[in-house]
SEMAR-541251 format. One line per 10 residues: number of its first residue (from 1); their letters; for each residue x negated, y, z of C-alpha. Coordinates in pm, 1 decimal, always signed. Layout:
NUM) a) X,Y,Z ~ ...
This chain:
1) xxxxxxxxxx) +2812.1,+815.7,-1617.2 ~ +2518.5,+1061.7,-1558.6 ~ +2481.5,+944.0,-1189.7 ~ +2480.5,+579.6,-1314.2 ~ +2188.6,+642.0,-1544.9 ~ +2005.3,+840.9,-1310.8 ~ +2021.5,+538.8,-1072.1 ~ +1917.4,+302.6,-1344.2 ~ +1611.9,+498.2,-1407.1 ~ +1493.3,+519.4,-1070.9
11) xxxxxxxxxx) +1546.7,+147.6,-1052.7 ~ +1322.1,+99.7,-1349.9 ~ +1058.9,+353.9,-1186.9 ~ +1081.7,+154.2,-864.9 ~ +1034.7,-177.7,-1024.8 ~ +729.8,-64.6,-1219.9 ~ +561.5,+55.4,-901.7 ~ +669.3,-285.8,-765.6 ~ +501.4,-447.8,-1026.0 ~ +157.0,-263.8,-978.8
21) xxxxxxxxxx) +149.7,-365.1,-608.2 ~ +159.9,-732.5,-721.6 ~ -196.7,-694.8,-827.8 ~ -468.0,-751.1,-576.2 ~ -825.1,-859.9,-555.1 ~ -711.6,-1203.5,-469.3 ~ -485.3,-1196.9,-791.8 ~ -622.8,-984.7,-1042.4 ~ -427.9,-1130.2,-1340.4 ~ -46.0,-1221.5,-1372.4
31) xxxxxxxxxx) +198.3,-1380.1,-1619.6 ~ +535.2,-1250.2,-1719.2 ~ +679.0,-1553.7,-1535.9 ~ +495.2,-1475.7,-1213.7 ~ +569.5,-1086.5,-1217.2 ~ +965.3,-1178.5,-1284.4 ~ +988.3,-1421.8,-1027.0 ~ +804.5,-1206.1,-775.6 ~ +1009.1,-886.6,-848.9 ~ +1335.7,-1083.9,-894.5
41) xxxxxxxxxx) +1421.6,-981.2,-1244.5 ~ +1429.5,-1143.4,-1568.3 ~ +1157.3,-1220.1,-1798.3 ~ +1276.8,-963.6,-2074.2 ~ +1291.2,-694.1,-1807.3 ~ +949.1,-765.8,-1697.6 ~ +846.0,-746.6,-2054.4 ~ +987.1,-420.0,-2086.8 ~ +819.9,-288.2,-1794.3 ~ +477.4,-424.8,-1890.9
51) xxxxxxxxxx) +506.1,-269.0,-2241.5 ~ +582.1,+67.3,-2086.1 ~ +290.7,+50.7,-1847.9 ~ +65.6,-80.9,-2136.2 ~ +141.3,+198.7,-2343.5 ~ +41.5,+442.1,-2075.4 ~ -276.6,+246.5,-2010.7 ~ -172.3,+133.3,-1638.4 ~ -193.4,-234.9,-1733.3 ~ -383.3,-445.7,-2005.0
61) xxxxxxxxxx) -296.8,-774.7,-2150.2 ~ -571.5,-1043.7,-2242.4 ~ -474.5,-1162.1,-2615.3 ~ -646.6,-1513.9,-2522.5 ~ -441.8,-1589.4,-2187.2 ~ -148.8,-1346.8,-2247.0 ~ -225.0,-1256.2,-1869.2 ~ -189.8,-888.5,-1747.1 ~ -429.7,-698.9,-1544.5 ~ -445.9,-345.6,-1417.9
71) xxxxxxxxxx) -566.1,-100.4,-1668.3 ~ -810.1,+181.4,-1694.4 ~ -557.5,+474.2,-1596.2 ~ -589.2,+374.7,-1250.6 ~ -953.0,+376.5,-1247.0 ~ -926.6,+728.8,-1376.2 ~ -720.5,+829.4,-1075.0 ~ -969.7,+693.2,-875.6 ~ -1162.7,+1025.5,-797.9 ~ -856.9,+1231.9,-764.4
81) xxxxxxxxxx) -724.3,+992.0,-490.7 ~ -1072.2,+972.7,-310.1 ~ -1056.4,+1354.3,-323.7 ~ -716.1,+1338.2,-115.0 ~ -901.2,+1162.7,+159.8 ~ -1210.3,+1375.1,+246.6 ~ -1260.9,+1146.2,+546.5 ~ -1419.9,+886.6,+320.2 ~ -1686.2,+1149.5,+195.9 ~ -1740.4,+1269.9,+561.1
91) xxxxxxxxxx) -1762.4,+933.6,+703.1 ~ -1990.2,+753.1,+453.9 ~ -2335.2,+821.8,+592.6 ~ -2192.5,+749.4,+950.5 ~ -2050.9,+445.3,+819.5 ~ -2384.5,+320.8,+678.2 ~ -2561.5,+390.1,+991.7 ~ -2316.9,+181.9,+1161.1 ~ -2366.2,-114.8,+951.4 ~ -2737.4,-72.2,+968.9
101) xxxxxxxxxx) -2732.0,-68.9,+1342.6 ~ -2459.5,-336.6,+1382.1 ~ -2540.1,-559.1,+1119.0 ~ -2182.4,-601.4,+1015.2 ~ -1936.3,-471.6,+763.6 ~ -1761.7,-128.1,+854.2 ~ -1410.7,+1.3,+768.8 ~ -1215.6,+305.8,+732.2 ~ -822.4,+231.7,+769.9 ~ -505.3,+426.2,+800.0
111) xxxxxxxxxx) -146.3,+322.5,+876.8 ~ +71.1,+223.9,+577.3 ~ +399.5,+136.1,+688.5 ~ +380.4,-157.0,+908.6 ~ +31.3,-233.3,+786.2 ~ -305.9,-80.5,+789.0 ~ -483.4,-6.5,+450.3 ~ -841.8,+14.1,+396.2 ~ -970.2,+354.9,+252.0 ~ -1343.7,+254.7,+241.6
121) xxxxxxxxxx) -1574.5,-27.4,+327.5 ~ -1938.6,-38.7,+382.1 ~ -2076.2,-367.1,+310.2 ~ -2350.5,-553.8,+529.0 ~ -2632.6,-737.1,+380.6 ~ -2470.9,-1078.9,+492.4 ~ -2086.4,-1052.3,+433.1 ~ -1854.3,-1283.4,+527.4 ~ -1516.8,-1348.5,+322.4 ~ -1296.9,-1130.0,+568.4
131) xxxxxxxxxx) -1035.3,-1047.8,+311.1 ~ -1105.7,-689.8,+343.5 ~ -1155.9,-441.4,+39.9 ~ -1067.5,-106.9,-57.5 ~ -688.4,-105.2,-90.8 ~ -621.8,-409.4,+86.4 ~ -348.7,-420.3,+349.3 ~ -341.3,-605.9,+665.5 ~ -71.4,-631.5,+938.0 ~ -123.7,-334.3,+1192.8
141) xxxxxxxxxx) +2.0,-533.1,+1507.2 ~ -279.7,-791.0,+1486.0 ~ -572.3,-633.8,+1369.6 ~ -804.1,-400.9,+1579.0 ~ -783.2,-134.9,+1296.5 ~ -412.3,-111.0,+1341.2 ~ -389.4,-149.9,+1720.6 ~ -646.7,+145.4,+1748.3 ~ -408.2,+362.1,+1532.6 ~ -72.5,+229.9,+1671.1
151) xxxxxxxxxx) -185.6,+274.0,+2065.6 ~ -150.6,+668.7,+1990.4 ~ +159.3,+675.3,+1775.7 ~ +491.5,+777.3,+1898.7 ~ +724.5,+518.4,+2036.0 ~ +962.2,+522.0,+1751.8 ~ +688.9,+416.1,+1528.6 ~ +572.9,+148.9,+1725.1 ~ +928.3,+5.5,+1775.7 ~ +966.6,+30.3,+1409.4
161) xxxxxxxxxx) +676.0,-205.8,+1333.4 ~ +779.9,-434.8,+1635.5 ~ +1119.8,-472.5,+1454.3 ~ +990.6,-592.0,+1130.6 ~ +839.7,-893.0,+1328.0 ~ +535.6,-1029.3,+1465.1 ~ +444.7,-1350.3,+1267.1 ~ +180.3,-1553.0,+1414.2 ~ -111.3,-1593.0,+1189.1 ~ -358.4,-1782.5,+1426.5
171) xxxxxxxxxx) -285.5,-1949.7,+1777.3 ~ -430.4,-1620.4,+1914.7 ~ -185.3,-1385.7,+1750.8 ~ +27.8,-1138.6,+1977.7 ~ +361.4,-1261.9,+1889.7 ~ +588.4,-1085.4,+2167.4 ~ +671.6,-712.2,+2212.1 ~ +584.9,-694.6,+2568.0 ~ +233.0,-880.1,+2493.0 ~ +163.2,-604.0,+2212.4
181) xxxxxxxxxx) +275.6,-300.0,+2409.2 ~ +80.8,-414.4,+2707.2 ~ -235.5,-454.9,+2479.9 ~ -162.9,-92.5,+2320.3 ~ -151.0,+60.1,+2687.3 ~ -487.9,-131.0,+2715.4 ~ -637.6,+19.6,+2390.9 ~ -533.8,+364.1,+2508.7 ~ -690.9,+346.2,+2827.4 ~ -1028.2,+185.2,+2711.3
191) xxxxxxxxxx) -1047.2,+390.5,+2381.3 ~ -1105.1,+108.2,+2164.2 ~ -929.4,-198.1,+2041.8 ~ -1091.4,-571.9,+1999.8 ~ -900.0,-823.5,+1805.0 ~ -1053.4,-1155.3,+1850.4 ~ -901.8,-1420.7,+1601.4 ~ -567.0,-1253.2,+1594.2 ~ -548.8,-1243.0,+1187.9 ~ -821.8,-1473.9,+1090.3
201) xxxxxxxxxx) -968.2,-1776.4,+1282.6 ~ -1341.4,-1725.8,+1351.7 ~ -1335.7,-1346.6,+1301.4 ~ -1349.3,-1061.8,+1550.7 ~ -1314.7,-706.8,+1501.3 ~ -1378.1,-384.8,+1708.5 ~ -1204.7,-50.8,+1620.2 ~ -1181.3,+285.6,+1750.0 ~ -950.2,+593.4,+1682.1 ~ -1051.3,+867.6,+1458.6
211) xxxxxxxxxx) -888.4,+1189.8,+1575.7 ~ -818.9,+1513.1,+1358.2 ~ -875.6,+1882.5,+1462.0 ~ -540.0,+1857.1,+1636.1 ~ -630.1,+1555.8,+1833.3 ~ -397.6,+1320.6,+1646.7 ~ -500.2,+977.1,+1538.3 ~ -430.5,+890.5,+1189.4 ~ -750.5,+684.7,+1099.0 ~ -969.8,+415.7,+1281.5
221) xxxxxxxxxx) -1315.1,+296.2,+1210.1 ~ -1423.1,-58.4,+1257.4 ~ -1650.2,-339.8,+1228.5 ~ -1564.7,-742.9,+1169.4 ~ -1777.4,-1035.8,+1172.8 ~ -1778.8,-1390.7,+1263.3 ~ -1768.7,-1498.0,+1624.4 ~ -2108.6,-1637.2,+1609.0 ~ -2236.9,-1293.4,+1606.9 ~ -1953.1,-1077.3,+1720.3
231) xxxxxxxxxx) -1892.1,-1237.2,+2076.0 ~ -1905.8,-1199.5,+2438.6 ~ -2293.8,-1133.6,+2426.5 ~ -2272.2,-866.1,+2158.2 ~ -1947.4,-694.7,+2219.7 ~ -2077.4,-408.8,+2487.3 ~ -2346.7,-306.0,+2244.7 ~ -2119.3,-306.0,+1921.1 ~ -1830.4,-143.8,+2080.5 ~ -2027.7,+132.2,+2220.5
241) xxxxxxxxxx) -2173.7,+168.1,+1837.3 ~ -1792.7,+161.6,+1691.1 ~ -1667.2,+426.9,+1963.9 ~ -1942.5,+662.0,+1913.4 ~ -1913.5,+621.8,+1538.4 ~ -1545.8,+705.7,+1566.6 ~ -1642.5,+1011.9,+1785.1 ~ -1911.5,+1135.2,+1521.9 ~ -1645.0,+1130.1,+1255.3 ~ -1369.0,+1310.1,+1479.6
251) xxx) -1623.6,+1591.2,+1549.7 ~ -1705.6,+1631.1,+1173.1 ~ -1311.5,+1647.4,+1088.1
């Protein structure tokens, strides 16, 4: 009986965490019906989870629309989270310089399961809607940020990500294991990754690996912009900037 209760409690916690993950910059508010459907749980269960999270300040409810959004308790944890990623503070002036020299938005990202998650973003003066923001997750296999990290990971990590599938997001997405493995070899040889319209049509990104004191790659730095600006004419200069920034951040680490 005790073991059964323990599993039930863990399941409730798991569902609560899954619930929090439903919110994003694209969907900042959700209804009970939306949450129940996406978590595949009953509305009464979703309501109980929301009431618990609301009482602790993790979600809040709009009394006019009855929609839920993230609460201030998560905001209060922001500084604690950032303190656990000193790379953000280290990289800040270098990212700002990269934005000034390249004219494009710059990011710091790390591997998160089969995705990359953006830890920091420095915006340019003429941002393009790239669906990138702090906390945003994108597939690792078809982004330059992910490829720049994946190229230096153990074979079992790469195989695990490939096993989860390589769906096509655009006509230029790499969708076969041999093609992806070939590109990762290329990334290791040249020291940077370029993703041209592999995730978003009309967008090219350039990324380079960031090495820690042991030489391991856990992060990458990137810039991204429209193909009208990030193209064959500008790629040599922009790639050099990204690689130099990655090397400078690595040196500071």
